[in-house]
N, C-alpha and C positions, 0 to 999 in steps of 0.2 A: 504494500500500499504506499509505504516514503516513497518507493520512483515513482508512482502513478501521481502523489502529490505535489510532489516537486515539478515533475513533467506542468502541473495543471499550473501552477503558480509561475513558475516560467511563459508559457501558451499565453496565459492574462494578461500578466504584464505588454509582453507582445502586442498583444490586441490592443491592450489598451492606449497603446502608442501609436497606435498605424489604425483608428477610428473610421467609419464613414457610413454614410448615411444611407436610411435606407434606401433601397432599391440600386444602389448604387456600390454594394460592398466586391467588388470584384476582386480586388486582391485578398480579400480575407478570403472568397469563396475560393483562390488560389490556393493560400493556405494550407486548408480546411484537405481540401481536393489531393495535394501532396500527399498529405499525414496520411488519410486513409489509404492511397496507393501505398506506400510504404509500408503500411499495413496489411495488406494482400487485401483489401476488403471492399468487394466490386460498389460502383458508383454507377447507380442507375442512370439514365438518359432525361435528365430535365433539366431546361435552361437556365444557367448563372444566372443570380447571384445563389440562389441556394443551390444544396450540395444535399444530395439523397445516398446514405449507405446502405450496402445490405448486407446481413450475415446468415449463412444459415444453422442451425443448429441443429443437434443429434437426432432429433423426430422431428419437426421439421412442419408437425401436420398447425403447427398455430405458430400465428405473427405479431409482433407487440413492435410498438413504435414505441420512440426517446427520441424526444424535441428540442430541440434549442434555438434560441433567436441570437442574429448576427450584430443587428443592424445598432447603430449608437443616433445618440441626440445632439442636435442642432444648440449644443449653449459652449461656452469656452469652459472651461477648465480651470477650477482655482487650487490653489495650495500648492505645497512642496516635495510632493514625492518623487522620487527618482526615477518612476515611471510615467510620469505626465503626456500627455495627448502632445505627441509630436505636429497636431493638424489644427491649423489655426479656426475654431468658431466652433469643430465638432469634439466630443466626449464620449465616454462611456461612463454614464450618469447613472444605471440603471441597473449593471449589472449583465447585461447580454454579453460581456465578454470572458465573465465567471461562469457563464452556463455552459461557452460553448467549450470551452476550456475543460469542464468536468466532462460535458459528454465523449470527446477527444479523448482522454484519459479512460472514458469507459469502454468505449470503441478499441481504445489500447488492450485493455486486459482481456475485453470478451476476444481478440483475434490470438491470444496466446492461452486461454483457458476454453478455446470452441465446443473442444468436446466435453465442459460441464455444463452447458446449457443445453436446452431440449428446441427451446422456441426460435424461430428464427426471428432476429432482431434488425428493422429497417430504422438508421440513426440522421435525422432529420433535421438536417441545420439550415435555417429557414430564416430567407431576408425582410426588413417590413414589416416588424412586430408594431412601428410607433407610429406607420402611418393607415391611411385609408385611400384605397381596399388595401387592405391587409395581406400579408405572405403569405399565411395560414388560410384564408380565403381563397387565394388563388390557386396554392397548393391541391386543398380537397376538391375544388373545381375540376384541377386533373386528372382525378383521380389520383393521388399517390396514395393515400392509404383505403382506398373499395376492399383489397385485400387483407387490411391490418386485425385483428380481432380484437387489441384495445391498445390505446392512447398514453403516454404519460408524460408529465411535463414536470418541472419544478424551476421555483423561483427563490434567489436567494433575497431572503425578506427581511428589509429595516426596521420594518413594524413591528418584529415581533425578537422577543427574548432569545438572545445568542445562546443556542444548547438545545432549543426545540427545534420540533418537526412537526408539522399538522398539516392539516386540509378540514375540510368540510365535507358531511355528507349528504350533497345536494347544492343548490347555489353557491357558490362562492365570490363572485366578481363579477360585476352590475357591466349592461349595457352601457355602451357608449354613444349615442346617437346628439348630432348637435344640430340647431334652427336656428333660422335666419325669419327674420318677418320685416318685409318693409311696410312704410305705412306712409299713404300721399294723401296730401290734404292740399291745405290752399295758403299759401303764406301771407302777412303783410307787415305793418307796423304792429308794433310790441303795444302801443297805447289804443290799438283800435282791436281787438281779439274777436268783436263780433263779425268782424267782416272777414273772418278766416276760419280754416278749421287746421287749428290746432294741432300736428302732428304729436308734436311733443305732451300735451293733455293727455291725446288719445292713448298714446304709448304709457301712459302711465296707470289708465283702466286697465289695459291689457297685464300690465306685470303683477295689479292684483288679481286678477284675474285669472291667469294662469297659476296661482297660487291656491285656487278654489279648485282644481283642478286633482291635486296634490290633496285638500281637506274632506270633498264631498263628493266627489266624481268616482274616487277608488277605494277599493278594498282597504284601509290602515293595519289589518295583517301584513299587507304587502307592502316593503320597504320602494319608497321611490324619490328621485328627486327633480323636481324643476329648476333651472338657474339659470336666471339672465344676468348673461355677467358683459356685458355691454351696448350700450345706447349709444349710436351718433346720431346728431342731428344739431342746427343752429349756425350760424355764424356771427352774432353780434347782441350786445343787449340788449336792444330793442328792435329786434327783426325777427316775429315768428314765420322761423321755416316753413316749405313748403312741404320736407318729406321727415321721416326716422327713420333708422334703423338696428331692429335691437337683435344680440347673438344670443346664446348661450347654448346649457346640454342639459340631457336628458338623462338619469339612468334610474335602471330598475332593473326587478329577477325574474324578471321571466317574459316571454316573447309578446303574451297575451295583453300586460300590461302596458307595455310600450306601443303597441297598436290602439290601445284606448287613448291613451294622454296622446296619441298623435291627431286622434278624431279630434277627439274635444279640444287641442291646440286651434285646432281649424275649423271647428265652429265660435271657440271665442274673439280669435283675428278677427275673420268674416263679421261675427255680431255686430261687437264693438266698432272697429270701423264703421259698419250697416248705420249705426244710432248717431253716431257725429259726422256722418256724410264724410266721409274719409275711405278710400280704398285700401284693403290690404290684402297682405302674400303671405304665406306661409311658408317656407323653403324649408322640409325637413328631411336631414341628412342620415340615412341610416348608417350606422356605424358599428362596431363590434357585437356581436351578440351576448346575450350573461353569460357566466361560465357555470356550467352547470354538473358536477361530477357524476356519474355514475356509481348509485349507492355500493352496489356489488363491489366497481375494483376499486373504490374509495376506503369500504370496510376492508379490503383484499392490503392496498397501504398498510392502513390504519397498524393488522395483524405486522406487517414486515417492520416498520418503524418499532410497535412493541418489543418485538421479539431478537431485533435489530442492535436496540440501543436501551430497551429499557422502560419502560411503562409511563416513568416519569417526565421520560423524553416527548411525548408524545401529545398535541395541542388540539384540541378542537378549535377551529380556525371560526369563530364569525362573520359572517362578511362583508366584503368590503366595497364602496361603492366605485376604486377607480378598476377600469378595464383591462383583457389579458384577449387577445385573438388567438387564443389555444383554445379558447370557447369554440371556433369554428369545427376542432378536429373532434371535438365534444356531439355536437349536433349531429355527426354522424356516425361514432364508432362510441362505445362505450370506452370508459379511463377517468384517470384522476390528475389533475393538479397540483401539488404539494407546494408549500411554503418549508423553505430550510428559516430560520431564526439566525440573524446576525447583529440583532442591536446591542452596539453594546461603547466602550472606546477608541474602535477604529474603525466600526459605520456609526459615527452619531449624527451623521445629516443625512435626510431623506431622500429618495428617489428622485431622478431630475434636477438636485440639487448641485451649484458647480462646486461643492467639496465633497459631494459624495463619492465614497469611497466601501470599496468590499473588505470583510474580516476574511483573510484567506485560511484561517483555520478552520473554519466549514468548510474545507473540499473535502476531507478525509471521508468527513459522513456521507456526502451529498453522492460520493464517485461509490462508497459501500449501498446507500441506500438504491444508485439506480444500479447495481448488480446483483444486489438482494432481488429487486422486483423479478428483473430476467431469472434468477438461483427459483425462484417460488411458483412464476406464471404456471398454471397448468389448466 
């Protein structure tokens, strides 16, 4: 295990110094491809920058997929770490470099211990987790996991205590839909509002109306969020503008709730605008779906965690409102997504922060976790 961890640390630090944005991870792809070639692991014929490795098991009657995301973020990294990003304005500020390094270490172990594993293993090194349309959605549409029996992924999680590993048995992460509302009114002088159709005034009613969907139109036992995060309008203190734009995000834990929210938003925008003689348009952008673990596979993983590391290591995760495109795989196949806790002195800043860093101490347990998932899958 020591050699695997040492390789993972070296790989992660190299990848951290050479981050690439979503859809542009071609040098990262070459790095992964060469490593798999050197290990004698077959790579399937899918277009870069994603790389899909495949290794047959001793029985070969079932196939599991393990996934790592490979893209970085448009963030200028801060701090004085020796392996700081060498690419201006781009940084691995979420942990994808660690996920990739961990999966490469698992691939190495598999290639050297192929006689110890019964199922076939697919290694998915996936582009574009951070953008829409996502890399996972694209690979699912291409049929990458059509012949897979189960799919598993992990996230090094700053929001969980170091030393804990856990998941949820069901909904674990939210959908990530976005919206834009355009209000067309009739501008004029600020001293004569009666001669205008004030889009800012209309927008204030829409903001209030959207919150009624959460409090009055959806099941209070179903968690959901509608956030208006940006309002753009106006150019002067005494000018009533002709238009206003609102932008925001919608989060929920099932597809039925997101569709209900979209429908009610449409009614509210059209109804409120119409009542004030304005014209309203809702642009609703579907993002990643909610991430919902398959109960059978998540309980299987829980058992692996408890058996491998002890009952005190496992933590049942409360669902979080952030999103993950691994959800696309789980819409297609059973599987589970896992959080590996690393919150502590080394990893004290949240994901997507310019000073975010990984605690590499958790690499050993992450590698062992994936290996034992493969060993015990049947």
